[in-house]
PASEBA-1860 file (N, C-alpha, C; in nm, 3 decimals):
! residues 92
1> MSNLANVL> -5.121/1.528/-8.029/-5.099/1.426/-8.129/-5.034/1.483/-8.253 ~ -5.064/1.608/-8.284/-5.006/1.667/-8.404/-4.855/1.684/-8.388 ~ -4.806/1.700/-8.264/-4.663/1.711/-8.243/-4.593/1.580/-8.279 ~ -4.651/1.468/-8.241/-4.595/1.338/-8.277/-4.596/1.319/-8.429 ~ -4.703/1.361/-8.493/-4.711/1.351/-8.639/-4.604/1.435/-8.706 ~ -4.577/1.553/-8.653/-4.473/1.637/-8.710/-4.335/1.578/-8.690 ~ -4.315/1.509/-8.578/-4.185/1.446/-8.553/-4.165/1.326/-8.645 ~ -4.268/1.248/-8.666/-4.257/1.126/-8.747/-4.266/1.152/-8.897
9> RPTLDWAY> -4.313/1.267/-8.939/-4.335/1.294/-9.081/-4.211/1.274/-9.167 ~ -4.091/1.325/-9.130/-3.974/1.304/-9.217/-3.938/1.155/-9.231 ~ -3.950/1.081/-9.123/-3.918/0.938/-9.129/-4.018/0.864/-9.216 ~ -4.146/0.895/-9.201/-4.247/0.827/-9.281/-4.238/0.867/-9.429 ~ -4.207/0.992/-9.455/-4.188/1.034/-9.594/-4.071/0.961/-9.658 ~ -3.962/0.945/-9.583/-3.847/0.871/-9.633/-3.885/0.726/-9.663 ~ -3.961/0.664/-9.573/-3.999/0.524/-9.591/-4.094/0.506/-9.709 ~ -4.188/0.596/-9.729/-4.284/0.583/-9.838/-4.220/0.605/-9.975
17> RRPRVFPL> -4.111/0.679/-9.979/-4.041/0.699/-10.105/-3.957/0.577/-10.143 ~ -3.938/0.483/-10.053/-3.858/0.363/-10.077/-3.941/0.238/-10.049 ~ -4.039/0.208/-10.134/-4.129/0.097/-10.103/-4.064/-0.040/-10.113 ~ -3.950/-0.051/-10.178/-3.884/-0.182/-10.188/-3.781/-0.202/-10.079 ~ -3.717/-0.096/-10.035/-3.607/-0.107/-9.941/-3.655/-0.111/-9.796 ~ -3.753/-0.029/-9.763/-3.796/-0.017/-9.624/-3.853/-0.147/-9.565 ~ -3.945/-0.218/-9.633/-3.994/-0.344/-9.574/-3.884/-0.448/-9.558 ~ -3.793/-0.454/-9.653/-3.681/-0.548/-9.641/-3.594/-0.512/-9.521
25> GIDLAAWL> -3.565/-0.386/-9.504/-3.484/-0.344/-9.390/-3.550/-0.376/-9.257 ~ -3.679/-0.355/-9.248/-3.752/-0.387/-9.124/-3.750/-0.538/-9.098 ~ -3.771/-0.618/-9.201/-3.769/-0.764/-9.185/-3.630/-0.812/-9.141 ~ -3.526/-0.758/-9.200/-3.390/-0.800/-9.163/-3.355/-0.756/-9.022 ~ -3.399/-0.638/-8.982/-3.375/-0.593/-8.845/-3.450/-0.682/-8.745 ~ -3.570/-0.726/-8.782/-3.646/-0.816/-8.694/-3.574/-0.950/-8.679 ~ -3.517/-1.002/-8.789/-3.440/-1.126/-8.781/-3.321/-1.111/-8.687 ~ -3.246/-1.003/-8.704/-3.128/-0.983/-8.618/-3.166/-0.968/-8.472
33> AGLAIGAI> -3.270/-0.891/-8.444/-3.314/-0.873/-8.305/-3.364/-1.005/-8.246 ~ -3.442/-1.079/-8.323/-3.493/-1.207/-8.273/-3.384/-1.309/-8.248 ~ -3.288/-1.317/-8.339/-3.177/-1.411/-8.319/-3.091/-1.372/-8.199 ~ -3.065/-1.243/-8.183/-2.984/-1.197/-8.070/-3.054/-1.225/-7.937 ~ -3.183/-1.194/-7.930/-3.257/-1.218/-7.807/-3.266/-1.368/-7.778 ~ -3.293/-1.448/-7.881/-3.298/-1.593/-7.862/-3.166/-1.651/-7.817 ~ -3.056/-1.605/-7.874/-2.924/-1.656/-7.835/-2.889/-1.617/-7.693 ~ -2.920/-1.495/-7.656/-2.889/-1.450/-7.519/-2.973/-1.527/-7.418
41> LKLVLSVG> -3.100/-1.549/-7.448/-3.185/-1.625/-7.355/-3.145/-1.771/-7.347 ~ -3.103/-1.829/-7.460/-3.061/-1.969/-7.458/-2.934/-1.987/-7.377 ~ -2.847/-1.889/-7.384/-2.721/-1.898/-7.310/-2.734/-1.840/-7.170 ~ -2.854/-1.838/-7.116/-2.884/-1.795/-6.979/-2.828/-1.656/-6.952 ~ -2.867/-1.564/-7.041/-2.834/-1.423/-7.027/-2.684/-1.396/-7.021 ~ -2.606/-1.481/-7.082/-2.461/-1.461/-7.089/-2.428/-1.390/-7.220 ~ -2.420/-1.259/-7.216/-2.400/-1.180/-7.337/-2.260/-1.203/-7.395 ~ -2.162/-1.232/-7.311/-2.024/-1.249/-7.358/-2.005/-1.366/-7.451
49> SVGFELFV> -2.089/-1.472/-7.441/-2.071/-1.588/-7.526/-2.131/-1.572/-7.665 ~ -2.212/-1.470/-7.684/-2.274/-1.447/-7.815/-2.173/-1.370/-7.898 ~ -2.132/-1.427/-8.009/-2.028/-1.361/-8.086/-2.036/-1.390/-8.234 ~ -1.929/-1.448/-8.282/-1.914/-1.470/-8.426/-2.021/-1.564/-8.480 ~ -2.060/-1.665/-8.405/-2.162/-1.759/-8.451/-2.294/-1.688/-8.476 ~ -2.329/-1.595/-8.387/-2.452/-1.519/-8.405/-2.444/-1.431/-8.529 ~ -2.328/-1.373/-8.554/-2.308/-1.292/-8.672/-2.327/-1.375/-8.799 ~ -2.266/-1.493/-8.804/-2.280/-1.580/-8.921/-2.424/-1.625/-8.939
57> LGVGAMIL> -2.490/-1.662/-8.831/-2.630/-1.703/-8.838/-2.719/-1.587/-8.884 ~ -2.691/-1.467/-8.836/-2.768/-1.350/-8.876/-2.751/-1.318/-9.024 ~ -2.629/-1.325/-9.074/-2.605/-1.299/-9.216/-2.673/-1.405/-9.302 ~ -2.668/-1.531/-9.258/-2.735/-1.638/-9.332/-2.886/-1.618/-9.335 ~ -2.944/-1.581/-9.222/-3.088/-1.557/-9.216/-3.127/-1.438/-9.305 ~ -3.043/-1.335/-9.308/-3.072/-1.219/-9.391/-3.067/-1.254/-9.539 ~ -2.970/-1.336/-9.578/-2.960/-1.377/-9.718/-3.080/-1.461/-9.759 ~ -3.119/-1.556/-9.673/-3.234/-1.641/-9.703/-3.364/-1.560/-9.707
65> QTGFGWFA> -3.381/-1.467/-9.614/-3.501/-1.383/-9.612/-3.511/-1.300/-9.739 ~ -3.399/-1.242/-9.780/-3.399/-1.161/-9.902/-3.429/-1.246/-10.024 ~ -3.368/-1.363/-10.032/-3.391/-1.452/-10.148/-3.534/-1.501/-10.157 ~ -3.585/-1.553/-10.046/-3.722/-1.604/-10.047/-3.824/-1.492/-10.065 ~ -3.797/-1.377/-10.005/-3.888/-1.263/-10.021/-3.890/-1.212/-10.163 ~ -3.774/-1.209/-10.227/-3.768/-1.165/-10.367/-3.837/-1.267/-10.456 ~ -3.813/-1.396/-10.430/-3.875/-1.501/-10.510/-4.028/-1.499/-10.496 ~ -4.077/-1.476/-10.375/-4.222/-1.472/-10.352/-4.286/-1.344/-10.402
73> GVYRHRWR> -4.205/-1.243/-10.432/-4.258/-1.118/-10.484/-4.287/-1.013/-10.379 ~ -4.254/-1.041/-10.254/-4.284/-0.948/-10.147/-4.202/-0.820/-10.161 ~ -4.075/-0.832/-10.197/-3.987/-0.715/-10.205/-3.980/-0.657/-10.346 ~ -4.055/-0.712/-10.439/-4.061/-0.656/-10.574/-4.179/-0.561/-10.590 ~ -4.248/-0.535/-10.480/-4.359/-0.440/-10.476/-4.471/-0.481/-10.572 ~ -4.503/-0.609/-10.570/-4.608/-0.657/-10.658/-4.747/-0.632/-10.600 ~ -4.756/-0.627/-10.467/-4.886/-0.609/-10.401/-4.874/-0.499/-10.298 ~ -4.989/-0.449/-10.254/-4.989/-0.356/-10.142/-4.949/-0.430/-10.016
81> VSSFDEIS> -4.882/-0.360/-9.928/-4.836/-0.421/-9.803/-4.956/-0.462/-9.719 ~ -4.953/-0.582/-9.666/-5.058/-0.640/-9.581/-5.190/-0.661/-9.653 ~ -5.187/-0.671/-9.784/-5.310/-0.698/-9.858/-5.335/-0.849/-9.861 ~ -5.454/-0.886/-9.901/-5.488/-1.029/-9.910/-5.399/-1.099/-10.012 ~ -5.367/-1.031/-10.122/-5.282/-1.091/-10.225/-5.141/-1.118/-10.172 ~ -5.088/-1.025/-10.095/-4.954/-1.046/-10.040/-4.954/-1.160/-9.938 ~ -5.056/-1.167/-9.856/-5.065/-1.276/-9.757/-5.080/-1.410/-9.829 ~ -5.155/-1.414/-9.938/-5.168/-1.538/-10.014/-5.035/-1.582/-10.072
89> ALSV> -4.956/-1.486/-10.120/-4.823/-1.519/-10.175/-4.729/-1.568/-10.065 ~ -4.739/-1.509/-9.947/-4.653/-1.551/-9.837/-4.690/-1.690/-9.787 ~ -4.817/-1.725/-9.794/-4.857/-1.857/-9.746/-4.806/-1.969/-9.836 ~ -4.783/-1.937/-9.962/-4.729/-2.037/-10.055/-4.586/-2.064/-10.017
END
C-alpha cells in the first residue's frame, strides 16, 4: 500500500495546493465524460455522429457549472469539501 501512496503523493500534493482549481476541474471533466457517454449511448453507439454539437453542449455545461458553482460559493473555497455547510449551499 505504501507504494501506491508514493505514486499518488505528487498528484495529491499538486491538488491540495490548488483548492479552488482542482474541484472545478474534476466537476468539468465529469460533465464532459457524462455528456459524451450519454450522446454515444443515445445515438446507439455511433461514435462518428458525435461531433460539433457535443462540443457546444459541453462548453455550455462547463460555463453554467462554473457560474453556478461560483455563485453558490463552492469554488470560492468558502467551506470544506463535502462538509454539511457545502451540501447545504448546494441544495439551495
